[in-house]
C-alpha positions in Angstrom: 65.7 17.0 23.6 63.9 20.0 22.0 61.0 21.7 23.6 58.8 20.8 20.7 59.7 17.1 21.1 59.1 17.3 24.9 55.7 18.8 24.4 54.7 16.1 21.8 55.8 13.4 24.2 53.9 14.8 27.0 50.8 15.1 24.9 51.1 11.4 23.8 51.6 10.3 27.4 48.3 11.8 28.5 46.0 11.3 25.6 44.0 8.1 25.5 45.1 5.5 23.0 42.7 2.9 21.3 43.7 0.0 19.1 40.9 -0.7 16.7 40.3 -4.2 15.6 37.9 -3.5 12.7 38.6 -5.1 9.3 39.5 -1.6 7.9 42.5 -1.6 10.2 44.0 -4.9 9.1 46.7 -5.2 6.5 45.9 -6.0 2.9 48.0 -8.8 1.6 47.8 -7.6 -1.9 49.4 -4.3 -1.2 52.3 -5.1 1.3 54.9 -4.2 -1.4 53.0 -0.9 -2.4 56.0 1.4 -1.8 58.2 -0.9 -4.1 55.7 -0.9 -7.0 55.7 1.2 -10.2 53.1 4.0 -10.4 51.0 1.8 -12.9 51.1 -1.2 -10.5 50.0 1.1 -7.6 47.1 2.2 -9.5 46.2 -1.3 -10.5 46.2 -2.6 -6.9 44.0 0.3 -5.9 41.6 -0.2 -8.9 41.4 -4.0 -8.2 40.5 -3.4 -4.6 37.9 -0.7 -5.5 36.1 -3.4 -7.6 35.1 -5.2 -4.4 32.9 -2.2 -3.2 29.9 -2.5 -5.5 29.5 -6.2 -4.6 29.9 -5.3 -0.9 27.1 -2.8 -1.2 24.9 -5.1 -3.1 25.0 -7.5 -0.2 23.4 -5.0 2.1 20.5 -3.8 -0.2 17.9 -5.3 2.1 19.2 -3.2 5.0 19.4 0.0 2.7 15.7 -0.6 1.7 14.7 -0.9 5.3 16.4 2.4 6.0 14.7 4.1 2.9 11.3 2.9 4.2 12.1 4.4 7.6 13.2 7.7 6.1 10.1 8.0 3.8 7.8 7.4 6.8 9.7 9.9 8.9 9.6 12.6 6.2 6.0 12.0 5.3 5.2 12.4 9.0 6.8 15.8 9.1 10.0 14.7 10.7 13.7 14.8 9.6 16.7 12.6 8.6 19.9 13.4 10.4 23.5 12.3 9.4 26.1 12.0 12.2 29.6 11.3 11.3 33.3 12.2 11.8 36.2 12.6 9.3 35.6 11.2 5.9 32.4 9.6 6.9 31.0 12.7 8.4 32.1 14.9 5.2 30.3 12.4 2.9 27.1 12.9 5.0 27.4 16.8 4.6 28.1 16.3 0.8 24.9 14.0 0.4 22.6 16.4 2.3 23.9 19.5 0.5 23.2 17.9 -3.0 19.6 16.9 -2.3 18.0 20.4 -2.4 19.3 21.4 -5.9 18.8 18.0 -7.3 15.3 17.2 -6.0 14.2 20.6 -4.6 13.8 18.9 -1.3 13.2 21.2 1.8 16.5 22.0 3.3 15.3 20.9 6.7 14.7 17.4 5.5 18.2 16.2 5.7 20.5 17.5 8.5 24.1 16.8 8.6 26.3 16.9 11.8 30.1 16.6 11.7 32.3 16.0 14.6 34.4 19.1 15.2 31.8 21.4 13.5 32.1 23.3 10.3 35.9 23.6 10.5 36.1 19.9 10.4 34.8 19.9 6.8 38.1 21.4 5.7 40.6 20.1 8.1 41.1 17.5 10.9 39.9 18.6 14.3 41.9 16.8 16.9 40.0 14.3 19.1 36.6 15.5 18.0 35.5 12.0 16.9 36.4 10.7 20.4 33.9 13.0 22.1 30.8 10.8 22.7 29.3 13.6 24.9 29.5 16.1 22.1 27.6 13.7 19.9 25.1 13.1 22.5 24.7 16.8 23.3 24.2 17.7 19.6 21.6 14.9 19.1 19.7 15.9 22.3 19.6 19.5 21.0 18.1 18.9 17.5 16.8 15.3 17.2 13.1 14.9 17.9 10.8 11.8 18.3 10.0 10.4 14.9 13.1 11.6 13.2 15.6 9.1 11.6 19.2 9.3 12.6 21.9 7.6 10.4 25.3 7.3 12.1 28.4 7.1 9.7 31.4 5.4 11.0 33.9 3.3 9.0 35.0 1.3 12.0 31.5 1.2 13.5 32.9 2.4 16.9 33.4 6.2 16.5 32.4 7.6 20.0 30.9 10.9 18.6 28.6 8.8 16.4 27.7 6.2 19.0 26.9 9.0 21.5 24.7 10.7 19.0 22.8 7.3 18.2 22.2 6.6 22.0 20.9 10.1 22.6 18.7 9.9 19.5 17.3 6.5 20.5 16.5 8.0 24.0 14.7 10.9 22.2 12.4 8.4 20.4 14.1 8.6 17.0 14.8 5.7 14.6 18.5 4.8 14.4 20.7 3.4 11.7 24.5 2.6 11.8 26.3 2.6 8.4 29.9 1.3 8.6 32.5 -1.0 6.9 32.7 -3.4 9.8 30.2 -6.2 9.7 31.5 -7.2 13.2 30.7 -3.9 14.9 29.5 -4.4 18.5 27.0 -1.5 18.0 25.0 -3.5 15.6 22.6 -4.6 18.2 21.9 -1.2 19.6 20.3 0.3 16.4 17.2 -0.2 14.5 19.0 -1.0 11.2 22.6 -2.0 10.9 24.4 -1.7 7.5 27.8 -3.3 7.8 29.4 -3.1 4.3 32.2 -5.7 4.1 34.9 -3.8 2.2 37.8 -5.5 3.9 41.3 -4.1 4.5 42.4 -0.9 2.8 45.2 -0.8 0.3 46.9 1.7 2.7 46.2 0.1 6.1 43.6 2.0 8.0 43.0 4.6 5.3 39.2 4.5 5.3 38.9 7.4 2.9 39.4 4.7 0.3 37.2 1.6 0.1 35.2 2.3 3.2 34.6 5.8 2.1 33.7 4.8 -1.4 31.1 2.3 0.1 29.6 4.9 2.2 29.2 7.3 -0.8 27.6 4.5 -2.7 25.2 3.7 0.1 24.3 7.3 0.6 23.7 7.9 -3.0 21.5 4.8 -3.2 19.6 5.7 0.0 18.9 9.3 -0.5 18.0 8.9 -4.3 15.6 6.1 -3.4 14.0 8.2 -0.7 13.5 11.0 -3.3 12.0 8.6 -5.8 9.6 7.1 -3.2 8.5 10.7 -2.3 7.6 11.4 -6.0 10.3 13.7 -6.7 11.2 11.8 -9.8 9.0 11.1 -12.8 10.2 8.1 -14.9 13.8 8.5 -14.4 13.8 12.3 -14.8 14.7 15.0 -12.2 11.4 16.9 -12.2 11.9 18.7 -8.9 15.3 20.1 -9.7 16.2 23.8 -9.0 17.6 25.6 -12.1 20.3 27.7 -10.5 22.5 28.1 -13.7 22.3 28.1 -17.5 23.1 24.4 -17.8 20.3 23.4 -15.5 17.8 25.7 -17.1 18.7 24.0 -20.3 18.2 20.6 -18.6 14.6 21.6 -17.6 13.8 22.0 -21.3 15.5 18.7 -22.1 13.5 17.0 -19.4 10.2 18.4 -20.7 11.0 17.3 -24.2 12.0 13.7 -23.0 9.0 13.3 -20.8 6.4 14.7 -23.2 7.8 14.2 -26.8 7.0 17.8 -27.5 9.1 20.2 -29.6 11.6 22.5 -27.8 9.5 25.6 -28.5 6.4 24.1 -27.1 8.2 23.1 -23.9 9.8 26.6 -23.6 6.4 28.1 -23.8 4.9 25.7 -21.4 7.5 26.4 -18.9 7.1 30.1 -19.3 3.3 29.9 -18.8 4.0 27.8 -15.7 6.3 30.5 -14.3 9.3 28.2 -14.6 7.7 25.4 -12.5 8.8 22.2 -14.3 6.2 20.1 -12.6 3.3 22.3 -13.6 4.6 22.5 -17.2 5.0 18.7 -17.3 1.5 17.9 -16.0 0.0 20.5 -18.4 1.8 19.0 -21.4 1.2 15.3 -20.6 -2.4 15.8 -19.7 -3.3 18.5 -22.2 -4.9 20.5 -19.3 -4.4 24.3 -18.9 -1.7 25.4 -16.6 -4.1 26.5 -13.9 -5.8 23.1 -13.9 -2.4 21.4 -13.8 -1.4 23.6 -10.8 -4.6 22.7 -9.0 -4.2 19.0 -9.6 -0.7 19.0 -8.2 -1.9 20.9 -5.1 -4.7 18.3 -4.6 -2.2 15.4 -5.0 0.5 16.5 -2.6 2.6 17.8 -5.5 2.9 14.3 -7.0 2.9 14.2 -10.8 1.5 10.7 -11.2 -1.3 11.6 -8.7 -2.0 14.8 -10.5 -2.2 13.1 -13.9 -4.6 10.5 -12.5 -6.9 13.3 -11.1 -6.9 15.1 -14.5 -7.5 11.8 -16.4 -10.6 11.0 -14.3 
């Protein structure tokens, strides 16, 4: 026996082993012959399985709504929203949090993502990081404060790092939510809101980067977008708080003004220039007919809410 084989056998002998009974670990009867199928048939099986995900998310909209309301209350109260996750689940949390600032100009401290294994785990698997409940608890104890909202992301609903973070967050006086793809998760009773999306067995058994990951991405998209809407960072269905960091987005700002006001492109360009590039001020000015200074003052008085500023100027 080679030295490498001996080393691997020794490691497997001392490392703990857990057999997970979550639905995501069960075999999918529709894909048992996956390796015998043609490429087209493999794709068809995956696609048909993926169709189940939106319906599964629709079944937990009440729980997502409750989570949105908790997040809005936390952020309005000067607190934060945290995502704790491992593997695919954790990476999706990082992605969601990272996209909110450029899309909605949300303060970067509003949404904080925490990934088992740290930054390196974003790009490669970090061995045993998800099994370290103490690391999750320690990270939560360090950064979570009373009044915050903590969302745990775990496909199986049992990831120790995530559960450790949720337990410590609860002890800190934070609200807690568990998002998973296991409606039967035992941890459901230990959080304020439980979102168990029933996506069923994966096409490749246990590969939760597939349906479970897709469901978590849909839920996070739905959750964070709704939070931004409730906080007034959308006018109609337009991104009025976006940050124009490139030529395409600068062009989008003009398009948004034209859509929202019905004004000609040149008028919108001039208004945006007079507002020093602030889309909200330009929008309020054009819609209300007020001068830029008055639009800026109305936004300041209405906590930067476009609808509120327009009401003030109308009265």
